[in-house]
N, C-alpha and C positions, 0 to 999 in steps of 0.2 A: 514280470510286470513291464508293461509297455511304457516307455518314457514319453511324456507329453512334450512336444516341442514348444519353444517360447511363443507367446502370442505375437502376432504380427500386425499391430495397429496401423502403422504407417503404410505398409504395402496394400492396405485396403482403404487408401485415402479417398478414392472416388465414392465408395460406398458410405463412408463416414460423412463426407460433405453433403451427400444426398439425404442422409438421415437427419441432418439439421433442418432441412426444409419439410420433410415428411413427418417428423415427430417420433415415429416408431414403426416397427415392422407391420403392425396390423393395418395402419393407415396406408402403407405403401402397397398393400395387396388389394386395396379397394379400387373399384372403378371410379375414376375421377368424374366429377360432374361435367355436364355438357358445357362446352365452351372453355374448358380449362386445359392447361398443358398437362399431358400425361406424365406421371412420375414413375420411374423405373423401380422395381422392387429393391428393397434394401438387402444387402448381403451382410449377414452377421455371423462372425466366427466366435465360438465360445470354447475356451480351453478347459481343461479338466478341473481347475480350481475356481472357475467363475461361479458365483452364487446367484441363485435366482433373484430377480428383481433388483440386483445391485446396480446403482446408477453409475458407478465408476470403479474400475478394477485395476488401477495402476497409477504410476507416477508420471506417465508420459501422455501428454494431451494429444499431440499430433496436430490438432487444429487450433489456431490462434484466432480469437474472436475480437481482438482489440486493435486491429489495423484497418477499421472501417469495412473490411470485407472478411469473409471466412476463408482463411488461407492456411496452407501447411506452413509450419515454421521455416522449412527449408526454402520456401519461395519468397521469404521476406529478407531483404539485405540489411539486417539489423539484429543485434543480440537480443534474445527474448528468453525469459524464464517464465514457466507456467507452474504455479502451485495448484495441484489438482485436489479435488474433494477427498480422494482416498488418502492423500498425504496429510491433509488436515485432520481427517478422522483418525488415522493411525497414530499421529503425534498428539492428538487431543488438543489441537489448536482451536481455542474458542473465541479468539478475536483476530482481526486482520493483522494486528501487530505481532501476535504469536505466530500466525501463519507465515509472515514475512521473515521470520528468523531463518527460514530455509533458503533465503535468497542471498547469495554472495554479493559483496560490495555494498551492503546496505547497513546503516546504523540508525540509532534513534536519539533525538534530542529530548530534553525534559524541560517543559515549560518555558522554552526559549522565547524571549521577547514578550512574555505574558501570554503566549499561546497555550491553549489546552487542546486535548484530543491528539489525534495521530500526527506526529511531527517527525518526518523521516528525511534521512540523507541517503542519496543514491549516487554512487560514484563520487562522493564527496560534495555533492551539491544539494541544496534544499529541494525537496520534492513535495512539500505540503500544498503547493499550488498545482500539482500534477496528479491529483487523485480523481478518479472517474468511476462511475458505475454504469455499466453497459454502454460505454462510449460517451456518456454525458458528464459534463463537469460537475464535480461534487467536492468542493474544496472547503466547505464549512468546517468549523472546529468542533469535532466530536470524535468519540472513540468508536470505530467501526466494528461491526460484528460479522460473523461468517455463517450463521445458521441458515441464511437465505442464499448463500453463494455457492456456485458450482465450481468455479476456479478463479484464480487471480493471475492475471497476465502482467508481467513487468517488461515493458517495451523500453529498452535502453536507448539513450541518445536523444538529441534534440528532436522533439516530435511535434512542434507547433504547426507544421504543415498539415498534419492530420487532425490536431485537436485545438488549434488556436494557441493563445499565449502559453508558453511553457518554459521549463528550465533546461539545463544541460544534462541533468542526470537521466531523465526518462519519465515515462508515464506508468502509473500503477492503476490498473483497471480491474474492478470486480465484475464478474459475470454472474448475473442472477440465475437462479433455477427457473426453468420454464416448464409449463405443463406439457405433457405428452399423452398419447392415446393408449396408455396401459394403466390400469388401476394399480396403485401401489401406496402402501402406508408404512412408515417407519417411525417408531417412537423410541427415544433413548433417555436414560437417566444416569447421571454421574454424581458420585459422592467422593469426598477425598479429604486430605489434610486441611487444617485451618478452616474447618466448617464449610468446605466447598460443596455446593449443590447446584446442579444444572439439569434442566429437563428440556428436551427438544422434540418437535414433531414435524414430520414432512409427509403430507397427504396429497396424493395425485388421484383425481377422480375424473373419469370420462363422463361427460354430460351431454353428449350428442354424437352424431356421426363423425364430425370432424372438430369437436370442441372438447376442451378439458379445463378443469379447475385445479390449481395447485395452491396449497396453503402450507407455509412454513412458519413455525412459531418457536419461541424460546423464552425461558425464564432462568436467570442465574442469580444466586445469592451466595456470596463467598467472602471470607475474610482473607488474611494474608499472613505470611511469615513476618511481616512488619506489624507490630502490635498497634491495633487501632485502624489500620488501613483496610477498607472493605469496599465491595462493589455490589450493586444491585442493578440488574439489567432485565428488561423484558421487551419482547418485540414480536411482531407478526407481519407476514408478507404474503397476502393473497394475490394471485394472478389468474385471470380468466383469458383463455386463448381460444379463438375459433377460426374456422376456415383453414385448419392445419393441412398443409399439403395441396391447397387449392391456389388458384390464381390470385385470390385476395385473402390475406391472412391478417387478423386483428388480434390485439391483446390489450388488456388494461390491468394495471396492477398498482399496488400501494405497499410502501414500506413504512412501518411505524416502529421506532426504536426509542426507548426511554432508558436513561441511565441515571443513577443516584449513587455517587461514589464519595468516599472520603479520600481526597487527593493526597498524593505523596510527593513532597518536594525534597525528599531524601535527606542527606547529611551534608554538612558544609565541607568544602576543601579547607585544608589548614596549611600554613606556611611551614616549610622545612627549615630546620636549623642545623648549623654545622656544615659538614661536607656534603655537597650535592653531587651525586654521581653523574647526573646529566645537567651541565651548567645552565641550560636554558629552562629547566623545569624547577620551579620553586614551591609548588604546592601539590599536595596529594590529599586523598579523602581522609577525613577524620576516622581514626581507628576505634570504632565502637561496634558492639554486636549488631548483626544485621537486623535483629528484631526491634532495635531501639528506634522509636518513631517520635519526632519532636512536634508533631502537629497535635490537633485536638479532635475528638469525635464529633464536635460541632462544625468542623470544616465540611464543606460540601462542593461537589461538582455535579451539576444537574443539567442534563441535556434532553430535549425532546425533538426528535427528528421525524418529519413526515414528508415522504416523497411519493408523488403520484405520477404514473407514467402510462401514456397511451401510445400504441404503435400500430401502423398500417403498412403492410408489405404487399406491393402489387408486382406480380411476376408476369412480364410480357412474354417471356419464353424461358427455356431452361438456362439461358445465359444472360438474361437481362431482367433486372428488377429495380424498383425504386422503394426505398424504405424511409418512412416519415415518422418521427418521434416527437411527441409533445410531453414535456415534463414540467411539473409544478412542485417546488420544494420549499419547505418551511423549517427553519432551524431556530431553536431557542436554547440559550445556554446561560448558566450562572455559575460563578466560581467564587469561593471564599476559601483560600488556602493559606497555610502557614509555611514560611520558609525559614529554617534555622540559620542563624549567622553568628560568627565569632568576632570578637574584637580584633582590630588590626594588629595589636601587639601579641596576640596569642600565636604560639608556634609549637612545634613538636617537643620542645624541651620544657616549656612551662605550662602546657596543658595538663589538667588533672580532672578528676570527677567533679571537683568543685568549681571548675571554670564556667563562667556565665555563658549561656546561650540565649541570644535575643531572638524573639519570634517576630518576623516581619510578615505583614499581611498582604496577600494579593487578593483583591476583591473587585470583580468586574462582571459584566453581563452583556448580552447582545441578542438581537433578533435579526435574522437574515432570511430573505426570500428571493427565490430565483424562478424565472420562467424561461424555458429553453424550447425552441422549435428547430428541429434539425432534419434535413432531408438529403439522402444519398442515392445517387443513381450509379449502379454498377452494371457493366456490360462487357462481354467478350466478343471480339469480331476479328476478321482478317482483312487487311488492306495492304496493297502494294507488296504482296507476298510475305507479309509479316503478321504475327499474331499479337493482338492487343488485349489488355485487361484495363479498362478505363473506369476511373472513379471520378465523379463530379458531385459537388454538394454545396449546400448553403446552411448557415447556422445563424439563428437570431437568439440573443440572450439579453434578458433584463435582470439586473441585480439590484437589490435594495439591502442596505445594512445600516443598522442603528446600534451604536455601541456606547457604553457608559462605564464609569467606575461606581463602586458603592462607597459611601462614607464609612471608612474602615476604622475599626477598633482592634488593636493588637492584643493577642493573648499575653498573659504575664510571662516574663522571662523565666527560664529554668536553668539547669546546669547540665554539663556533659554527662555526668553519671546518673542523674535523676531526670529522665525525660518528662516525668509528670504528665502523662498523656490526658489527664482529666482534671485540669486546673479549674479554679473558680474564675469564670469569665465575666467580662463587663456586660452590663445589661443590654447594650446595643450590639453585642458581638453577633455577627451573621446577619445584620439588618439588610434591607433592600432599598435604602434611600439612595437615589441616583445622583451622580454629579459628573461633570466633565463629559457631557454627551458629545458624540461625534458620529458621522456617518456619511453615506453617499448613495446615490442612485446612478447606475450606469447602464447604457445600452451598447451592445456590441453586434456587429454584423461581420460575418466571415464567409468568404466564397473561396472555393478551392477546386483544384483539378489535378489528377494524377494519372499517368499512363505507364503501364509496365509492358514493354515491347520485346517480344522474342524476334530479334532482327536477323538472327541466323541460328541454325541448330546449336543447342546447348548454351546459347548466350542470350541474356535478357538485360534490358536497360530500363531503369525506373527513373521517371522524371515527375516531380510534383511542385506545385506552386499554390500559395494561399495568400490572400490579403484580408487583414482584419482592421476594422475601424471601431474605435471605442470612444464614446462620449460619456463623461461622468461629471456629476455635480456633487461637490463635497461641502460639508460643514464641520467646523470644530468650535470649541468654546471661544477661541481667539480669532477665528476667521469664519464668519457665518456663511460665506458664500464664495465658492471657488470652483472653476470648471477646468477639466483636463480633457484633451483630445489626443488620440493616438491613431496614426495610420501606418501600419507596418506590414511588410512582406515576410513570408517564411518560405523556406525552400527545402526540398528533399530530393536526393538522387542516389542511385546505386547501380552498380554493374555486377551481374551474377554470371558465373560460369558453372554449368552443371553438366559435367562430362558423362554422367550416368544418373540413374534414379536414386542413388544412395549417397551422393556427395555434392556439396555446393561450396563454392568459393566466391566471396563477394568483397567489393569495396564500396563504402557508402560515405556520403558527405551530406550534412544537414545543417541548417541555420535557422534559429528561431528567436523569438522576442518575448519579453515579459514586461508589462508596464509597471508592475510592483505596487501600483497604487491601491489595489484592492486587497493585497496580501499582507504587506508589511506595516503600512502606516497610511495616514490620510494627508500627508504632504504639507499640511499647514500653510497652504498658499504658495508653495514652491513647486515648480514643474521641473522634473528631471527627465532626461532622455531614457527611453526604455532600456532595460537590460537586454543584451544580445548574447546568444549562446551559439557555439559552433562545435560540431563533432565530426571528426574524421575517424573512420573505423575500417579495419581490415579483418575479415573473419572467415571461418569455414564451419560447415555443418556436415555431419556424417550420420548415416543410419546403418547400424550393424545388426548382425543376427537376424537377417531377413526383416529388418525394420523394427525389431523389438526393443532395441537400445539406441538412443539418440545421444550423440556427442557434439559439442560445439566448442569453439575457441574464438576469442576476439582480442585484437590489440587496437587501442584507440587513444586519441587525444581529444579531450573535451575542454573547451576554453569558454570562460564567461567574462563579459565586458560590462562595465558600469554596474557592478554588483553592489547591492546594498541590503542591509538587514537592520531592522529597528523594531523597537517595542510596538507591537500592533496597537496598543491602547493609548500610546502617548503621542503628543503633537510634534515632538522634535524628531529630527531625522539623523540617523547615525549611519555613515557609510562605512562598510567593512573594507572594501577594496575596489580598486578600479579595474583590475584584471587579475585573474588567476586561472590555473589550468590543472588538469589531472591527466597523467599518462597512466594507462592501465592495461593489464593483461588478465583475461578471464578464461577459465576452463569449466565445463559443466557436463554432467552425464545424467540421463534420466531414462528409466525404462526397466526392462527385465533382462537379466543375464541368463537365467535358466527359467524353467517353468515354476521353480520354487523360490527364486532369488530375485527380489526387486531392489532397485537402488535409485537414490536421488542425491546428487552432491555437486558442489561447486567450489572453486577457489577464485578469489579476486585479489590481484596484486595492484596496489595503487601508489603512485608517486605524485603527490600534489604539492603545489607551491603557489604562494601569492607573488605575483609578478610586479604589480604596481598599485599604488594607492593614491587617492586624491590628496590634495595639498592640506586639507583640513584634518587629515587623519595621522595616526602615529606612523612615521616612516620606519620604525623598528620592526614592524610586522612584515615588511618586504623580505622575501626569502624564506619565511616561516611556512611550515606545513599548515594548511587550513584547519580550522577547528573541526573536531569530531570526524576526522578522516584518517582511519588507521592505515598502516602500510599494507596490511593483509586482512582478509576475512576468509573464512572457510566454513563449509557445512557439509555434513554427510548424514543421510537417513537411509537405512537399509533394513529389510525384513527377509526372513527365510522361513519357508514352510517345513516344519519338522515332521509333520504327519498331516493326513487329510484335513484334520480339524484344528491343528495347532500351528500358530505362527509366532515367531520371536523376532524382535527387532530393536533398533535403537538409533540414536542420533548423537552427533557431535557438532557443537557450534563453537567456533573459535574466532576471536577478534584480537587484533593487535592493539597496542596502547593508543589512546586518543587524547588530543590536546584540547584545552579550553583556556581562553584568555579574553580580556577586554581589548578593544581596539583603541581606546583613548589613553591619554597620559604618555609620558616619556619613558618611564620605567616599566618594562614588560614583565608582569607576574604571570607565569605560565603554569597552569595546573595540568595534571595528567591522570587520566583514568587508566589503571593498569590493564595489560592484556589478560585474556582469560580463555579457558576451555571449559565448556559445560557439556555434560553427558546425560542423555535421557535413555530410558529403557521401556520396552513394550512387550507384553505377552498377551496373546489373544487366543481364545477358544471360539471357533466359528462353526455354526451349523446353518442349515438352509434358511431357517426362519428366525434365528437369533444369534447374537454375538455376546461374548463377555470379554472385556479387555481391561488389562491392568497397565497403567502408565506410571512410571516413576520419573519425576522431573528433578533435574540436578542430582543425579544418582550419588555422586561423591560429595555432596554438600559443599560445593565450591563457592567461596565468596567472590562475587563478581559484581560489576556495575554496568547495567545495560542502558541507562538513560543518563545523559550528561547535559548540564546547563552550560551553555557555551561561553559565558563570560567568566567561568572559573569560580563561581560562588557555591555551587552544589553539584551533587551527583546522586543518582538513585540506585540503591542496591537491587540486584535481581533476587528471585525467589530462593529460599533455602530448600532443602530436599522436601519434596511433596509427593504423596501417593494418591492416585485417583483411580477409581474403579467404575467402569461404564458397562451398562447392560443395554443392548439395542434389540428391539423386536421388530420383525418385518412380516407383513402379510398382504 
């Protein structure tokens, strides 16, 4: 039997980049219309195990679509992780949060500051203000799906030069599925433990010589290993694309996503009594079964998201194009959630099943609207004996947000041993009477330019500069009119040394800003200087096995100045720290070791510290590790083809302990979520036109906590062991 060599995606980089513009092989072979730039034929290499019509066949993207230009990862002087569609399918990741479990150096907050939706820490810094879809800002509070997503790029480091206001951790960008010129349909259905049910469809239809329509759809209805917690989601994402491969290409698409969940605010932390093994840690999670849920089935988290996007790409030549995008987005949300709390005198020695649990109500809603117009010009040219890759652009953004609380009635108290998930509720429980309204309308203008210069063989220099102006009008219950203005510069630079086609060594420096006014709170009439972030990074990237396997490593220091974090829905301001930093070391591998063995894994080691606080805050937190920043995180997902139709695989997710504490007061009560290792398993039977896949989540039924409320009041348990069976049909 002849052994099939590993696939070589990166060695075919030129063909892959060309395929992005042509859509598919069929289009590449057509004669271009008169007056358009000829497009060379696409070269497609298919190894022995590639299935017909499969959109993605590995864990190695090769091409990064989140740096304003389509580039190979090795040409970007920055640490980048790409979660591919195949990785999401194999691990049965049905939300962005689940997909990001494969990213080292990333953790999740739970309801921090009254937030709902995706709440992420990257390299120990908040990243909920750095969420994007197809390079357009998408920071509203909702739980994001992946049924319409082709890949997720995590671009680490201060990235405000590329995207505008941003944090020190990096940018998380979802890349939407786009129509191509090959008819293809895939329908899948998943059933599993805890009444899990999910149906997805992905249909691509050619509707003209250079036009195609793609529709992705999803419906999910699932309960949880937490009694009473459930989720209902449905969504559809149609996109029409025409002029594919011609000088003028257009697309128009829409994403509709609706969620109706019973939210989970977890279990409370409880004070330790007696000897404490770690002197600074005084609280730990309440020791109750994972299934015990202290909320009510009448609690709700409802979100309706509508995002419409139109795009025009004009290609002047093979090396020069301008891309203009107009996006209109509308987000509506409502939350009524129960947070369990214990009395201050309760500790591990006097707690019992009869101990009272108070149910605190979080009740709020919001309506957000954004309009974004963005235009990027990219070109390649030679001047003064040097090669240039130039990016110039402009971005206009209008944001409107209206927020409010609901007049809240609390659920009756219960006890530790009797969660009583269906109590008799007050008549006005869950009402929609609004109070404490607040909001703002802001206009932003950003202009930017970047040039990557090959100034001598094997050496490239990246220089980028951006200026952002933000004008915003605010109102709160106590301050009906207040205006903020920001004028900030952001910088990006990097030096690359590429001695050959398979290795890159780089040094990068970037500096960014974030006004925080739109993300954390509404300032209540007080102007604060913008947060500033600075990242210094030294890294290397290698391509092994003829490009089939990518390795990278990076050492960095990320520093944040003027940091603050406060309840999004409250008028008061709470400053976390004046300055803090993270020193980190990362390792990552993605790709194919042999024709049968695929791997995706990473390790992130972080040493973070609060360096300085403002005078109004607790000086005792200086020197502490920042909240929800573990010393280490690691992940590994790998699959092996046992036979032509059978694959087996699995994954490991590991996180070190994470701290949670309040920044106020003189006595520091520090809570700790313990470290954990979670193991998943996959078995797949694959044929040309259908697949059957079995996933086992948390194989060893490990108790762990994946979401942490940073003030030390609560923590959310992860899933108990769950089994899911998926059948996918393609034609």
